[in-house]
C-alpha angles and dihedrals in degrees: 000000000000124000096260090063089064092070111094089223097045090095089066087075085069101032096049098054092038091053092047095051094044093049089047090053095043093049094046096049093039096057092033092056090046090057090048096053091044101037102032102029100029097232118185121241092258089050090050090050090052091046092053088047096050093070092049094046091050090048091051089050091048092051087059102036098041099038097099093044092046091052091055088060129072110254095248091049092052091048091052091050090057093050095048092046090051090053092052095045096047092043090054089053092053090050093049108024127183141119096269088044090052092055092045095048092046090051095048091044089052093047094057092045084080086076090065118041105038095047091044093051092045089053091043096057099039115115092004129110138162116354093000091055091046092050093048091047090051094050090049095047094046089050099053093038090052088058087052090053093059104033103067094052090041091051091049095050092047093047091056089059098041127348092223096046096090089058092054091047091049090051089054092049092049091049093051090048093051090053091048093051091047093049093046089079088072094067102022113039125195114296128204092257089055096057121120113279089357093151101069098163094229097118125101114283112238098158125135124244087221084090089081098062087037090055092049090053090049091051092051098046089051091053083061091047090053088058095044095046100042112016106035095058088060091050092047093051096041103038105018093039091222122166120242092257091051092054088048091051092054092050088046090059088057095048093045089056089049091052091049089050091053091049093052093045091054089062099037116062101167088098090071114114094356098143100193090055090075100062091035090060092052091047090051091052090050089054092050091050090050088056090046091056089066098043124116104156124083093229091053091052090049095050092045090048089052090054089049088050092056091051091046091056093053094044093048091047092050093050096049094042097048091042095057106026108109094350120134093202100054096156090058093046092047088052092052089049091052093043092055093049090050093046089052092049091049092050093048096046097048097036094042093049093051093046094046091052092047098041129356143289094259087056089053093051091046093053089048089053090054092047093051090048091053090046092053089053089048091053091051090054091046092052093048090052091049091053 
C-alpha cells in the first residue's frame, strides 16, 4: 500500500468520483426510461408512478437480500459488480425493448444497485468520527448530488433526440466508472477498513438516539422526492406542455440546490446535535409544499424545487451522520438509512401517481404538506421522549 492510502480521507479520492459517475448514470437512465415508458409506450400516470417505484422497491429488496453477500466482498469489488450488472441489464433491454421488458429491466437494475451504495457508505464512514466523518460525508454527498445536477437536463436533451439515447449514454458512464474503480487499486491499495467483513459490530456503541427522528425526516423528504422524480414529469408534460429538456431543467434546479447545501454543510458543523433543527426542517418542507400546491408557472416550480433541494441536503446529511456517528455496526446503520430513503421514494411514487390520476397535482402537493407537518410534530414528540 502506498503512503497516500494511510490517510483516513485518501479513500475519498475514489469514493467521490465513483459516487458522481454512478449518480450521473442512475439519474440519466431513470428519467430517460420514464420518458420511454410515457412517450413510446403511452403509460398512464399511475403506471409511471409504479414504474418509478419498481426501481426503489427492488433496491430496497436488494439491500436486504444481498446484504450478507455484499459484506463478503471488498467495497470496490461490490461496486464493480453493480456497474457490470447494470450494463448487462440495460443492454438486454435495448436489444429486446417493450413495456414489460422496461419494468423487468428497471427492477433487476434496481436490485443490483444494492451492491453499490451500502458498501460504499460503510467504507466511507469506517475509522472516521467527528469533523473527519462530517467532511467525508460532505464530499460524498456533494459528489453524488453533482451527478444529480447534470443528469436530469442531460436526460431531457438526449430524449428529445432519441428516446433510447439516455440509456446508451448511461451504459457508457457505468462502463467508464467500472474501469476507474478497477484502476484505482493501482494508486490506492486495500486498506484495513476495506477488508472483507471489517465491520463486525463488536465495538462499543456510542451512537446517538437522534438517528430516530432524523430517519423519520429522511423518510418523509424522500416521499416528496418520489413525487418530484416520477410524478411531476408526467404532470409537466401533460398539463404544462413542457419539453423533456424543460422538465430536466426544473429537476436540475432542485439537484443544484441540494449540491450547494451539501457543500455548505461540509464547512459548517454547528448543525450537529441541534435537536430542534430536525422538526424545523420538516416544517420548512411543509411550507414549501404548501406554496407548490398553488404554483402554475415554470419559474415558480423551479424556485420551490430549489428550496426543497436545500432541505433535502440537510435532512439527508442528518440521517447519514446520526446513523453512523459512534456506531460499531456502520454497514447496518447505512443500510437502514438507505432503506428508509428508498421506502419513502416508493411511497411517494406510487401514492403520488395514484392521487394525481384520481385528483390533481395541487392535491398531491397539499397532502404532502399535511404529511410533513404531521411528521414535524412526530419528531418533536420523539425528541422530548429521548430527552
